[in-house]
ChimeraX commands (.cxc) that place a marker at each C-alpha (Angstrom):
marker #1 position 19.60,98.50,21.95 radius 0.5
marker #1 position 21.52,101.49,20.13 radius 0.5
marker #1 position 19.35,103.87,22.76 radius 0.5
marker #1 position 20.44,101.93,25.76 radius 0.5
marker #1 position 23.89,102.10,24.48 radius 0.5
marker #1 position 23.43,105.77,24.03 radius 0.5
marker #1 position 22.01,106.35,27.53 radius 0.5
marker #1 position 24.61,103.78,29.35 radius 0.5
marker #1 position 27.58,106.02,27.57 radius 0.5
marker #1 position 25.70,108.94,28.76 radius 0.5
marker #1 position 25.42,107.68,32.55 radius 0.5
marker #1 position 28.56,105.59,32.53 radius 0.5
marker #1 position 30.81,108.17,30.63 radius 0.5
marker #1 position 32.87,110.83,32.72 radius 0.5
marker #1 position 30.76,114.37,33.30 radius 0.5
marker #1 position 32.09,116.91,31.43 radius 0.5
marker #1 position 30.46,119.75,32.59 radius 0.5
marker #1 position 32.71,119.39,35.89 radius 0.5
marker #1 position 36.02,118.82,33.88 radius 0.5
marker #1 position 35.02,122.10,31.98 radius 0.5
marker #1 position 35.17,124.30,34.70 radius 0.5
marker #1 position 38.49,123.35,36.15 radius 0.5
marker #1 position 39.94,123.53,32.28 radius 0.5
marker #1 position 38.54,127.00,32.10 radius 0.5
marker #1 position 40.05,127.77,35.84 radius 0.5
marker #1 position 43.74,126.35,34.53 radius 0.5
marker #1 position 43.26,128.37,31.31 radius 0.5
marker #1 position 42.90,131.72,33.31 radius 0.5
marker #1 position 45.72,130.99,35.57 radius 0.5
marker #1 position 47.78,130.23,32.66 radius 0.5
marker #1 position 46.48,133.42,30.90 radius 0.5
marker #1 position 47.35,135.50,33.83 radius 0.5
marker #1 position 50.47,133.83,35.09 radius 0.5
marker #1 position 51.80,137.33,35.42 radius 0.5
marker #1 position 49.96,138.64,37.88 radius 0.5
marker #1 position 50.15,135.07,39.64 radius 0.5
marker #1 position 53.81,135.35,39.84 radius 0.5
marker #1 position 53.37,139.00,41.68 radius 0.5
marker #1 position 51.26,137.25,44.01 radius 0.5
marker #1 position 53.57,134.79,44.91 radius 0.5
marker #1 position 56.91,137.38,47.10 radius 0.5
marker #1 position 53.68,138.46,49.01 radius 0.5
marker #1 position 52.15,134.48,49.59 radius 0.5
marker #1 position 55.72,133.15,50.70 radius 0.5
marker #1 position 56.17,136.64,53.13 radius 0.5
marker #1 position 52.98,135.26,55.04 radius 0.5
marker #1 position 53.61,131.91,54.88 radius 0.5
marker #1 position 57.31,131.97,56.78 radius 0.5
marker #1 position 56.54,134.90,58.76 radius 0.5
marker #1 position 52.81,134.50,59.72 radius 0.5
marker #1 position 51.87,131.01,59.62 radius 0.5
marker #1 position 54.62,128.76,60.02 radius 0.5
marker #1 position 55.11,130.61,63.53 radius 0.5
marker #1 position 52.20,129.48,64.65 radius 0.5
marker #1 position 53.57,126.37,64.77 radius 0.5
marker #1 position 55.10,127.24,68.19 radius 0.5
marker #1 position 51.80,128.21,69.36 radius 0.5
marker #1 position 51.30,124.98,70.77 radius 0.5
marker #1 position 53.71,125.87,73.78 radius 0.5
marker #1 position 51.36,127.75,75.59 radius 0.5
marker #1 position 49.40,124.80,76.17 radius 0.5
marker #1 position 53.29,123.03,77.43 radius 0.5
marker #1 position 55.61,123.78,80.10 radius 0.5
marker #1 position 58.07,124.59,77.32 radius 0.5
marker #1 position 61.64,123.60,77.81 radius 0.5
marker #1 position 64.57,124.33,75.15 radius 0.5
marker #1 position 66.60,121.76,75.90 radius 0.5
marker #1 position 63.23,119.36,75.45 radius 0.5
marker #1 position 62.36,120.98,72.71 radius 0.5
marker #1 position 58.02,121.90,71.65 radius 0.5
marker #1 position 57.26,118.30,70.87 radius 0.5
marker #1 position 59.39,116.73,74.31 radius 0.5
marker #1 position 57.88,119.03,76.45 radius 0.5
marker #1 position 54.99,118.16,79.10 radius 0.5
marker #1 position 51.41,119.03,77.86 radius 0.5
marker #1 position 49.80,120.92,80.75 radius 0.5
marker #1 position 46.57,121.93,78.63 radius 0.5
marker #1 position 44.87,125.27,80.00 radius 0.5
marker #1 position 47.13,125.67,83.08 radius 0.5
marker #1 position 49.28,128.48,82.11 radius 0.5
marker #1 position 45.71,130.52,81.35 radius 0.5
marker #1 position 44.40,129.52,84.44 radius 0.5
marker #1 position 47.48,130.90,85.86 radius 0.5
marker #1 position 46.76,134.19,84.08 radius 0.5
marker #1 position 43.36,134.70,85.10 radius 0.5
marker #1 position 44.51,133.75,88.67 radius 0.5
marker #1 position 47.40,136.63,89.12 radius 0.5
marker #1 position 47.16,139.36,91.27 radius 0.5
marker #1 position 48.01,141.76,88.28 radius 0.5
marker #1 position 45.29,139.98,85.75 radius 0.5
marker #1 position 42.51,142.95,86.38 radius 0.5
marker #1 position 44.86,145.56,86.18 radius 0.5
marker #1 position 46.61,144.63,82.90 radius 0.5
marker #1 position 43.21,144.30,81.07 radius 0.5
marker #1 position 42.15,147.47,82.55 radius 0.5
marker #1 position 45.24,149.27,81.42 radius 0.5
marker #1 position 44.84,147.64,77.89 radius 0.5
marker #1 position 41.06,148.66,77.33 radius 0.5
marker #1 position 41.53,152.10,78.75 radius 0.5
marker #1 position 44.13,153.04,76.50 radius 0.5
marker #1 position 42.75,151.46,73.62 radius 0.5
marker #1 position 39.76,153.14,73.85 radius 0.5
marker #1 position 40.55,156.04,74.60 radius 0.5
marker #1 position 42.64,156.46,71.77 radius 0.5
marker #1 position 39.87,155.02,69.26 radius 0.5
marker #1 position 37.68,157.49,71.15 radius 0.5
marker #1 position 39.76,160.60,70.13 radius 0.5
marker #1 position 42.25,159.26,67.65 radius 0.5
marker #1 position 39.53,157.60,65.49 radius 0.5
marker #1 position 37.60,160.91,64.45 radius 0.5
marker #1 position 40.16,163.40,64.17 radius 0.5
marker #1 position 41.55,162.19,60.73 radius 0.5
marker #1 position 37.48,162.37,59.42 radius 0.5
marker #1 position 37.28,166.34,60.72 radius 0.5
marker #1 position 40.17,167.11,59.10 radius 0.5
marker #1 position 39.46,165.54,55.80 radius 0.5
marker #1 position 36.20,166.76,55.66 radius 0.5
marker #1 position 38.10,170.57,56.50 radius 0.5
marker #1 position 40.59,170.24,53.79 radius 0.5
marker #1 position 37.93,169.04,51.21 radius 0.5
marker #1 position 36.59,172.42,52.00 radius 0.5
marker #1 position 39.27,174.41,51.36 radius 0.5
marker #1 position 39.37,176.63,47.95 radius 0.5
marker #1 position 43.12,177.28,48.33 radius 0.5
marker #1 position 45.33,174.16,46.93 radius 0.5
marker #1 position 48.39,175.26,47.38 radius 0.5
marker #1 position 47.62,175.75,51.31 radius 0.5
marker #1 position 45.36,172.70,51.00 radius 0.5
marker #1 position 48.53,170.90,49.99 radius 0.5
marker #1 position 50.87,172.73,52.55 radius 0.5
marker #1 position 48.78,171.52,55.25 radius 0.5
marker #1 position 48.57,168.06,53.86 radius 0.5
marker #1 position 52.22,167.54,53.58 radius 0.5
marker #1 position 53.29,169.17,57.16 radius 0.5
marker #1 position 50.07,166.59,58.66 radius 0.5
marker #1 position 51.68,163.64,57.17 radius 0.5
marker #1 position 55.06,164.05,57.42 radius 0.5
marker #1 position 55.05,162.77,61.06 radius 0.5
marker #1 position 54.24,159.26,59.56 radius 0.5
marker #1 position 57.26,158.56,58.39 radius 0.5
marker #1 position 58.69,159.47,62.06 radius 0.5
marker #1 position 60.19,155.99,63.56 radius 0.5
marker #1 position 58.74,155.33,67.07 radius 0.5
marker #1 position 61.98,155.63,68.83 radius 0.5
marker #1 position 62.24,158.83,67.40 radius 0.5
marker #1 position 58.89,160.11,68.53 radius 0.5
marker #1 position 59.65,159.26,72.20 radius 0.5
marker #1 position 63.02,160.88,71.93 radius 0.5
marker #1 position 61.40,164.00,71.05 radius 0.5
marker #1 position 59.20,163.48,73.86 radius 0.5
marker #1 position 61.80,163.26,76.42 radius 0.5
marker #1 position 63.66,166.11,74.62 radius 0.5
marker #1 position 60.73,168.10,74.82 radius 0.5
marker #1 position 59.04,167.00,78.39 radius 0.5
marker #1 position 62.68,167.22,80.35 radius 0.5
marker #1 position 62.15,168.80,83.48 radius 0.5
marker #1 position 65.31,170.78,83.29 radius 0.5
marker #1 position 65.53,171.58,79.47 radius 0.5
marker #1 position 62.24,171.15,78.02 radius 0.5
marker #1 position 60.61,173.53,76.32 radius 0.5
marker #1 position 57.08,172.78,77.58 radius 0.5
marker #1 position 58.66,173.05,81.37 radius 0.5
marker #1 position 60.16,176.30,80.58 radius 0.5
marker #1 position 56.61,177.58,79.32 radius 0.5
marker #1 position 55.61,176.30,82.75 radius 0.5
marker #1 position 57.93,177.64,84.49 radius 0.5
marker #1 position 58.08,181.33,82.77 radius 0.5
marker #1 position 54.21,181.78,84.00 radius 0.5
marker #1 position 55.32,180.44,87.57 radius 0.5
marker #1 position 54.15,177.33,87.48 radius 0.5
marker #1 position 56.94,174.18,88.83 radius 0.5
marker #1 position 58.20,171.48,86.25 radius 0.5
marker #1 position 56.27,168.69,85.73 radius 0.5
marker #1 position 57.67,165.40,85.46 radius 0.5
marker #1 position 55.52,163.89,82.86 radius 0.5
marker #1 position 57.30,160.90,81.91 radius 0.5
marker #1 position 57.44,159.69,85.22 radius 0.5
marker #1 position 54.14,160.51,86.11 radius 0.5
marker #1 position 51.77,157.51,85.77 radius 0.5
marker #1 position 48.87,159.86,85.51 radius 0.5
marker #1 position 50.31,161.45,82.22 radius 0.5
marker #1 position 51.06,158.45,80.65 radius 0.5
marker #1 position 47.71,158.21,78.64 radius 0.5
marker #1 position 47.69,161.56,77.52 radius 0.5
marker #1 position 50.89,161.54,76.40 radius 0.5
marker #1 position 50.71,158.35,74.29 radius 0.5
marker #1 position 47.23,159.25,72.85 radius 0.5
marker #1 position 48.53,162.88,71.85 radius 0.5
marker #1 position 51.12,161.30,69.94 radius 0.5
marker #1 position 49.44,158.84,68.29 radius 0.5
marker #1 position 47.56,161.76,66.64 radius 0.5
marker #1 position 50.04,163.62,66.04 radius 0.5
marker #1 position 51.72,160.87,64.06 radius 0.5
marker #1 position 48.86,158.79,62.71 radius 0.5
marker #1 position 46.24,161.53,61.92 radius 0.5
marker #1 position 47.93,162.86,58.60 radius 0.5
marker #1 position 48.25,159.02,57.22 radius 0.5
marker #1 position 44.13,158.37,57.57 radius 0.5
marker #1 position 43.47,161.34,56.47 radius 0.5
marker #1 position 44.57,160.57,53.29 radius 0.5
marker #1 position 42.02,157.92,53.16 radius 0.5
marker #1 position 39.19,159.86,53.83 radius 0.5
marker #1 position 40.09,162.29,51.25 radius 0.5
marker #1 position 40.29,159.88,48.71 radius 0.5
marker #1 position 36.46,158.62,49.26 radius 0.5
marker #1 position 35.67,162.48,49.23 radius 0.5
marker #1 position 36.89,162.58,45.79 radius 0.5
marker #1 position 34.58,159.95,45.05 radius 0.5
marker #1 position 31.54,161.84,46.39 radius 0.5
marker #1 position 29.18,162.79,43.20 radius 0.5
marker #1 position 29.36,166.55,42.51 radius 0.5
marker #1 position 26.11,166.55,41.13 radius 0.5
marker #1 position 24.70,165.95,45.17 radius 0.5
marker #1 position 26.14,169.12,45.84 radius 0.5
marker #1 position 24.96,171.03,43.07 radius 0.5
marker #1 position 21.64,169.87,44.00 radius 0.5
marker #1 position 22.04,171.02,47.66 radius 0.5
marker #1 position 23.13,173.78,46.58 radius 0.5
marker #1 position 20.25,174.74,44.62 radius 0.5
marker #1 position 18.10,173.73,47.46 radius 0.5
marker #1 position 19.59,176.42,49.92 radius 0.5
marker #1 position 22.17,173.77,51.82 radius 0.5
marker #1 position 24.66,175.66,53.94 radius 0.5
marker #1 position 28.04,174.25,53.63 radius 0.5
marker #1 position 27.60,172.67,57.02 radius 0.5
marker #1 position 24.35,170.82,55.94 radius 0.5
marker #1 position 26.20,169.91,52.78 radius 0.5
marker #1 position 28.97,168.41,54.56 radius 0.5
marker #1 position 26.40,166.50,57.01 radius 0.5
marker #1 position 23.73,165.18,54.29 radius 0.5
marker #1 position 26.06,164.82,51.49 radius 0.5
marker #1 position 29.89,164.19,52.54 radius 0.5
marker #1 position 29.02,162.12,55.55 radius 0.5
marker #1 position 26.67,159.43,54.06 radius 0.5
marker #1 position 29.27,159.47,50.87 radius 0.5
marker #1 position 31.96,158.06,53.08 radius 0.5
marker #1 position 30.25,156.41,55.69 radius 0.5
marker #1 position 31.08,152.96,54.43 radius 0.5
marker #1 position 34.61,153.83,54.42 radius 0.5
marker #1 position 34.22,155.35,58.26 radius 0.5
marker #1 position 32.67,151.78,59.12 radius 0.5
marker #1 position 35.03,149.38,57.79 radius 0.5
marker #1 position 37.99,151.43,59.11 radius 0.5
marker #1 position 36.06,151.30,62.77 radius 0.5
marker #1 position 35.66,147.83,62.41 radius 0.5
marker #1 position 39.43,147.24,61.70 radius 0.5
marker #1 position 40.07,149.56,64.93 radius 0.5
marker #1 position 37.66,148.04,67.48 radius 0.5
marker #1 position 38.80,144.55,65.98 radius 0.5
marker #1 position 42.34,145.47,67.29 radius 0.5
marker #1 position 41.29,147.00,70.24 radius 0.5
marker #1 position 43.35,144.64,72.61 radius 0.5
marker #1 position 46.25,144.84,69.83 radius 0.5
marker #1 position 48.22,147.86,71.55 radius 0.5
marker #1 position 51.33,149.02,69.83 radius 0.5
marker #1 position 54.06,147.57,71.72 radius 0.5
marker #1 position 57.11,149.72,70.62 radius 0.5
marker #1 position 55.42,152.97,71.83 radius 0.5
marker #1 position 54.43,151.62,75.21 radius 0.5
marker #1 position 57.74,149.98,75.96 radius 0.5
marker #1 position 59.78,152.72,75.59 radius 0.5
marker #1 position 57.70,155.40,77.50 radius 0.5
marker #1 position 57.30,152.50,80.35 radius 0.5
marker #1 position 59.41,153.57,83.55 radius 0.5
marker #1 position 59.29,152.07,87.28 radius 0.5
marker #1 position 57.46,155.31,88.13 radius 0.5
marker #1 position 54.84,155.10,85.31 radius 0.5
marker #1 position 54.66,151.10,85.80 radius 0.5
marker #1 position 50.80,151.24,87.30 radius 0.5
marker #1 position 49.48,152.69,83.83 radius 0.5
marker #1 position 51.55,151.53,81.29 radius 0.5
marker #1 position 51.67,147.74,82.25 radius 0.5
marker #1 position 49.65,146.29,79.31 radius 0.5
marker #1 position 49.49,143.09,77.99 radius 0.5
marker #1 position 52.08,143.70,74.73 radius 0.5
marker #1 position 54.80,144.79,77.71 radius 0.5
marker #1 position 53.56,142.19,80.05 radius 0.5
marker #1 position 54.02,139.44,77.33 radius 0.5
marker #1 position 57.35,140.76,76.64 radius 0.5
marker #1 position 58.34,141.01,80.52 radius 0.5
marker #1 position 57.26,137.49,81.34 radius 0.5
marker #1 position 58.70,135.72,77.89 radius 0.5
marker #1 position 62.20,137.56,77.19 radius 0.5
marker #1 position 63.34,139.06,80.54 radius 0.5
marker #1 position 61.54,136.34,82.95 radius 0.5
marker #1 position 62.12,133.32,80.15 radius 0.5
marker #1 position 58.37,132.09,80.92 radius 0.5
marker #1 position 58.18,131.21,77.32 radius 0.5
marker #1 position 54.60,129.18,77.67 radius 0.5
marker #1 position 53.01,131.42,79.93 radius 0.5
marker #1 position 53.76,134.61,77.68 radius 0.5
marker #1 position 53.03,132.63,74.64 radius 0.5
marker #1 position 49.59,131.63,76.18 radius 0.5
marker #1 position 48.73,135.56,77.31 radius 0.5
marker #1 position 49.65,136.76,73.89 radius 0.5
marker #1 position 47.22,133.94,72.31 radius 0.5
marker #1 position 44.37,134.95,74.86 radius 0.5
marker #1 position 44.99,138.56,73.35 radius 0.5
marker #1 position 44.87,137.55,69.62 radius 0.5
marker #1 position 41.64,134.98,70.26 radius 0.5
marker #1 position 39.99,138.12,72.17 radius 0.5
marker #1 position 40.70,140.07,69.08 radius 0.5
marker #1 position 39.20,137.57,67.05 radius 0.5
marker #1 position 36.04,137.41,68.63 radius 0.5
marker #1 position 35.56,141.48,68.53 radius 0.5
marker #1 position 36.22,141.57,65.12 radius 0.5
marker #1 position 33.35,138.82,64.14 radius 0.5
marker #1 position 30.88,140.77,66.74 radius 0.5
marker #1 position 31.60,144.09,65.56 radius 0.5
marker #1 position 31.40,143.23,62.11 radius 0.5
marker #1 position 28.19,141.05,62.19 radius 0.5
marker #1 position 26.31,144.31,64.33 radius 0.5
marker #1 position 27.79,146.34,61.14 radius 0.5
marker #1 position 26.49,144.42,58.83 radius 0.5
marker #1 position 22.96,144.50,60.33 radius 0.5
marker #1 position 23.08,148.25,61.48 radius 0.5
marker #1 position 24.72,150.00,58.59 radius 0.5
marker #1 position 25.25,146.73,55.63 radius 0.5
marker #1 position 28.49,147.77,55.05 radius 0.5
marker #1 position 30.86,145.15,56.62 radius 0.5
marker #1 position 34.31,143.36,55.80 radius 0.5
marker #1 position 32.43,140.19,54.46 radius 0.5
marker link #1:1,2 radius 0.2
marker link #1:2,3 radius 0.2
marker link #1:3,4 radius 0.2
marker link #1:4,5 radius 0.2
marker link #1:5,6 radius 0.2
marker link #1:6,7 radius 0.2
marker link #1:7,8 radius 0.2
marker link #1:8,9 radius 0.2
marker link #1:9,10 radius 0.2
marker link #1:10,11 radius 0.2
marker link #1:11,12 radius 0.2
marker link #1:12,13 radius 0.2
marker link #1:13,14 radius 0.2
marker link #1:14,15 radius 0.2
marker link #1:15,16 radius 0.2
marker link #1:16,17 radius 0.2
marker link #1:17,18 radius 0.2
marker link #1:18,19 radius 0.2
marker link #1:19,20 radius 0.2
marker link #1:20,21 radius 0.2
marker link #1:21,22 radius 0.2
marker link #1:22,23 radius 0.2
marker link #1:23,24 radius 0.2
marker link #1:24,25 radius 0.2
marker link #1:25,26 radius 0.2
marker link #1:26,27 radius 0.2
marker link #1:27,28 radius 0.2
marker link #1:28,29 radius 0.2
marker link #1:29,30 radius 0.2
marker link #1:30,31 radius 0.2
marker link #1:31,32 radius 0.2
marker link #1:32,33 radius 0.2
marker link #1:33,34 radius 0.2
marker link #1:34,35 radius 0.2
marker link #1:35,36 radius 0.2
marker link #1:36,37 radius 0.2
marker link #1:37,38 radius 0.2
marker link #1:38,39 radius 0.2
marker link #1:39,40 radius 0.2
marker link #1:40,41 radius 0.2
marker link #1:41,42 radius 0.2
marker link #1:42,43 radius 0.2
marker link #1:43,44 radius 0.2
marker link #1:44,45 radius 0.2
marker link #1:45,46 radius 0.2
marker link #1:46,47 radius 0.2
marker link #1:47,48 radius 0.2
marker link #1:48,49 radius 0.2
marker link #1:49,50 radius 0.2
marker link #1:50,51 radius 0.2
marker link #1:51,52 radius 0.2
marker link #1:52,53 radius 0.2
marker link #1:53,54 radius 0.2
marker link #1:54,55 radius 0.2
marker link #1:55,56 radius 0.2
marker link #1:56,57 radius 0.2
marker link #1:57,58 radius 0.2
marker link #1:58,59 radius 0.2
marker link #1:59,60 radius 0.2
marker link #1:60,61 radius 0.2
marker link #1:61,62 radius 0.2
marker link #1:62,63 radius 0.2
marker link #1:63,64 radius 0.2
marker link #1:64,65 radius 0.2
marker link #1:65,66 radius 0.2
marker link #1:66,67 radius 0.2
marker link #1:67,68 radius 0.2
marker link #1:68,69 radius 0.2
marker link #1:69,70 radius 0.2
marker link #1:70,71 radius 0.2
marker link #1:71,72 radius 0.2
marker link #1:72,73 radius 0.2
marker link #1:73,74 radius 0.2
marker link #1:74,75 radius 0.2
marker link #1:75,76 radius 0.2
marker link #1:76,77 radius 0.2
marker link #1:77,78 radius 0.2
marker link #1:78,79 radius 0.2
marker link #1:79,80 radius 0.2
marker link #1:80,81 radius 0.2
marker link #1:81,82 radius 0.2
marker link #1:82,83 radius 0.2
marker link #1:83,84 radius 0.2
marker link #1:84,85 radius 0.2
marker link #1:85,86 radius 0.2
marker link #1:86,87 radius 0.2
marker link #1:87,88 radius 0.2
marker link #1:88,89 radius 0.2
marker link #1:89,90 radius 0.2
marker link #1:90,91 radius 0.2
marker link #1:91,92 radius 0.2
marker link #1:92,93 radius 0.2
marker link #1:93,94 radius 0.2
marker link #1:94,95 radius 0.2
marker link #1:95,96 radius 0.2
marker link #1:96,97 radius 0.2
marker link #1:97,98 radius 0.2
marker link #1:98,99 radius 0.2
marker link #1:99,100 radius 0.2
marker link #1:100,101 radius 0.2
marker link #1:101,102 radius 0.2
marker link #1:102,103 radius 0.2
marker link #1:103,104 radius 0.2
marker link #1:104,105 radius 0.2
marker link #1:105,106 radius 0.2
marker link #1:106,107 radius 0.2
marker link #1:107,108 radius 0.2
marker link #1:108,109 radius 0.2
marker link #1:109,110 radius 0.2
marker link #1:110,111 radius 0.2
marker link #1:111,112 radius 0.2
marker link #1:112,113 radius 0.2
marker link #1:113,114 radius 0.2
marker link #1:114,115 radius 0.2
marker link #1:115,116 radius 0.2
marker link #1:116,117 radius 0.2
marker link #1:117,118 radius 0.2
marker link #1:118,119 radius 0.2
marker link #1:119,120 radius 0.2
marker link #1:120,121 radius 0.2
marker link #1:121,122 radius 0.2
marker link #1:122,123 radius 0.2
marker link #1:123,124 radius 0.2
marker link #1:124,125 radius 0.2
marker link #1:125,126 radius 0.2
marker link #1:126,127 radius 0.2
marker link #1:127,128 radius 0.2
marker link #1:128,129 radius 0.2
marker link #1:129,130 radius 0.2
marker link #1:130,131 radius 0.2
marker link #1:131,132 radius 0.2
marker link #1:132,133 radius 0.2
marker link #1:133,134 radius 0.2
marker link #1:134,135 radius 0.2
marker link #1:135,136 radius 0.2
marker link #1:136,137 radius 0.2
marker link #1:137,138 radius 0.2
marker link #1:138,139 radius 0.2
marker link #1:139,140 radius 0.2
marker link #1:140,141 radius 0.2
marker link #1:141,142 radius 0.2
marker link #1:142,143 radius 0.2
marker link #1:143,144 radius 0.2
marker link #1:144,145 radius 0.2
marker link #1:145,146 radius 0.2
marker link #1:146,147 radius 0.2
marker link #1:147,148 radius 0.2
marker link #1:148,149 radius 0.2
marker link #1:149,150 radius 0.2
marker link #1:150,151 radius 0.2
marker link #1:151,152 radius 0.2
marker link #1:152,153 radius 0.2
marker link #1:153,154 radius 0.2
marker link #1:154,155 radius 0.2
marker link #1:155,156 radius 0.2
marker link #1:156,157 radius 0.2
marker link #1:157,158 radius 0.2
marker link #1:158,159 radius 0.2
marker link #1:159,160 radius 0.2
marker link #1:160,161 radius 0.2
marker link #1:161,162 radius 0.2
marker link #1:162,163 radius 0.2
marker link #1:163,164 radius 0.2
marker link #1:164,165 radius 0.2
marker link #1:165,166 radius 0.2
marker link #1:166,167 radius 0.2
marker link #1:167,168 radius 0.2
marker link #1:168,169 radius 0.2
marker link #1:169,170 radius 0.2
marker link #1:170,171 radius 0.2
marker link #1:171,172 radius 0.2
marker link #1:172,173 radius 0.2
marker link #1:173,174 radius 0.2
marker link #1:174,175 radius 0.2
marker link #1:175,176 radius 0.2
marker link #1:176,177 radius 0.2
marker link #1:177,178 radius 0.2
marker link #1:178,179 radius 0.2
marker link #1:179,180 radius 0.2
marker link #1:180,181 radius 0.2
marker link #1:181,182 radius 0.2
marker link #1:182,183 radius 0.2
marker link #1:183,184 radius 0.2
marker link #1:184,185 radius 0.2
marker link #1:185,186 radius 0.2
marker link #1:186,187 radius 0.2
marker link #1:187,188 radius 0.2
marker link #1:188,189 radius 0.2
marker link #1:189,190 radius 0.2
marker link #1:190,191 radius 0.2
marker link #1:191,192 radius 0.2
marker link #1:192,193 radius 0.2
marker link #1:193,194 radius 0.2
marker link #1:194,195 radius 0.2
marker link #1:195,196 radius 0.2
marker link #1:196,197 radius 0.2
marker link #1:197,198 radius 0.2
marker link #1:198,199 radius 0.2
marker link #1:199,200 radius 0.2
marker link #1:200,201 radius 0.2
marker link #1:201,202 radius 0.2
marker link #1:202,203 radius 0.2
marker link #1:203,204 radius 0.2
marker link #1:204,205 radius 0.2
marker link #1:205,206 radius 0.2
marker link #1:206,207 radius 0.2
marker link #1:207,208 radius 0.2
marker link #1:208,209 radius 0.2
marker link #1:209,210 radius 0.2
marker link #1:210,211 radius 0.2
marker link #1:211,212 radius 0.2
marker link #1:212,213 radius 0.2
marker link #1:213,214 radius 0.2
marker link #1:214,215 radius 0.2
marker link #1:215,216 radius 0.2
marker link #1:216,217 radius 0.2
marker link #1:217,218 radius 0.2
marker link #1:218,219 radius 0.2
marker link #1:219,220 radius 0.2
marker link #1:220,221 radius 0.2
marker link #1:221,222 radius 0.2
marker link #1:222,223 radius 0.2
marker link #1:223,224 radius 0.2
marker link #1:224,225 radius 0.2
marker link #1:225,226 radius 0.2
marker link #1:226,227 radius 0.2
marker link #1:227,228 radius 0.2
marker link #1:228,229 radius 0.2
marker link #1:229,230 radius 0.2
marker link #1:230,231 radius 0.2
marker link #1:231,232 radius 0.2
marker link #1:232,233 radius 0.2
marker link #1:233,234 radius 0.2
marker link #1:234,235 radius 0.2
marker link #1:235,236 radius 0.2
marker link #1:236,237 radius 0.2
marker link #1:237,238 radius 0.2
marker link #1:238,239 radius 0.2
marker link #1:239,240 radius 0.2
marker link #1:240,241 radius 0.2
marker link #1:241,242 radius 0.2
marker link #1:242,243 radius 0.2
marker link #1:243,244 radius 0.2
marker link #1:244,245 radius 0.2
marker link #1:245,246 radius 0.2
marker link #1:246,247 radius 0.2
marker link #1:247,248 radius 0.2
marker link #1:248,249 radius 0.2
marker link #1:249,250 radius 0.2
marker link #1:250,251 radius 0.2
marker link #1:251,252 radius 0.2
marker link #1:252,253 radius 0.2
marker link #1:253,254 radius 0.2
marker link #1:254,255 radius 0.2
marker link #1:255,256 radius 0.2
marker link #1:256,257 radius 0.2
marker link #1:257,258 radius 0.2
marker link #1:258,259 radius 0.2
marker link #1:259,260 radius 0.2
marker link #1:260,261 radius 0.2
marker link #1:261,262 radius 0.2
marker link #1:262,263 radius 0.2
marker link #1:263,264 radius 0.2
marker link #1:264,265 radius 0.2
marker link #1:265,266 radius 0.2
marker link #1:266,267 radius 0.2
marker link #1:267,268 radius 0.2
marker link #1:268,269 radius 0.2
marker link #1:269,270 radius 0.2
marker link #1:270,271 radius 0.2
marker link #1:271,272 radius 0.2
marker link #1:272,273 radius 0.2
marker link #1:273,274 radius 0.2
marker link #1:274,275 radius 0.2
marker link #1:275,276 radius 0.2
marker link #1:276,277 radius 0.2
marker link #1:277,278 radius 0.2
marker link #1:278,279 radius 0.2
marker link #1:279,280 radius 0.2
marker link #1:280,281 radius 0.2
marker link #1:281,282 radius 0.2
marker link #1:282,283 radius 0.2
marker link #1:283,284 radius 0.2
marker link #1:284,285 radius 0.2
marker link #1:285,286 radius 0.2
marker link #1:286,287 radius 0.2
marker link #1:287,288 radius 0.2
marker link #1:288,289 radius 0.2
marker link #1:289,290 radius 0.2
marker link #1:290,291 radius 0.2
marker link #1:291,292 radius 0.2
marker link #1:292,293 radius 0.2
marker link #1:293,294 radius 0.2
marker link #1:294,295 radius 0.2
marker link #1:295,296 radius 0.2
marker link #1:296,297 radius 0.2
marker link #1:297,298 radius 0.2
marker link #1:298,299 radius 0.2
marker link #1:299,300 radius 0.2
marker link #1:300,301 radius 0.2
marker link #1:301,302 radius 0.2
marker link #1:302,303 radius 0.2
marker link #1:303,304 radius 0.2
marker link #1:304,305 radius 0.2
marker link #1:305,306 radius 0.2
marker link #1:306,307 radius 0.2
marker link #1:307,308 radius 0.2
marker link #1:308,309 radius 0.2
marker link #1:309,310 radius 0.2
marker link #1:310,311 radius 0.2
marker link #1:311,312 radius 0.2
marker link #1:312,313 radius 0.2
marker link #1:313,314 radius 0.2
marker link #1:314,315 radius 0.2
marker link #1:315,316 radius 0.2
marker link #1:316,317 radius 0.2
marker link #1:317,318 radius 0.2
marker link #1:318,319 radius 0.2
marker link #1:319,320 radius 0.2
marker link #1:320,321 radius 0.2
marker link #1:321,322 radius 0.2
view
């Protein structure tokens, strides 16, 4: 009888093994509440400015009317997506976006890696710091100022570049009014502005390379180039893979500001990309539902890309975001 009562009390009673982890979790939260308070502003920021606006994404599936509001607007399903796919400039916009993205990645991604390796091999510390400061400073220049500098330097009348061209007997070039020059100017200005900031990440990764690996390579007679190729690059490969995944995942998300500021009627054929097209249709032409559908399609493609690239990188290099 006592045994049965003992068994019943164990089986019918509260499972303390389930309560204990919860108590431990709350005790850890209570113990480290200062850290959670530090996180609270960031959480609120993301909730207000990142997640709450997602409520309005539903207008991509409605014929939105400001007078009727989001809930009162008529539901049209995927009609706006179909209209975008069937539009006459669909392939032009997609081609311009992908071409500009891939070229920026092709020429811009290796640049900070190469510069970081070169700086890491420098012996003069003062000169190294000077170079780091010079290449990092453009990161703090705003996009508006950068495009203004391009207008000043590339002006056909007073620009220093065209003065040099005419000095050697050439004719002035309308750089910002020529569709063929839009992509080179966009890519080169992006490399000049952002390479220094990305270089810091790779320099930090190179600082963590075990010096004993270089000492062993020197003892084996490896040259400086071989030490870079067989020691430095494999050591920072996980960092390279992570940044490459993030870059490929955002392949469709080109910066709107610089493309919009550099855009004109004369270079519209190559400068018309998804972000500027969304602005044109949504703000200038007030087609809110259609522009939201285009932006949602762009975000969906980015999500697919980042998951695909992450999975491929995990299988090939065993390094991934998750």
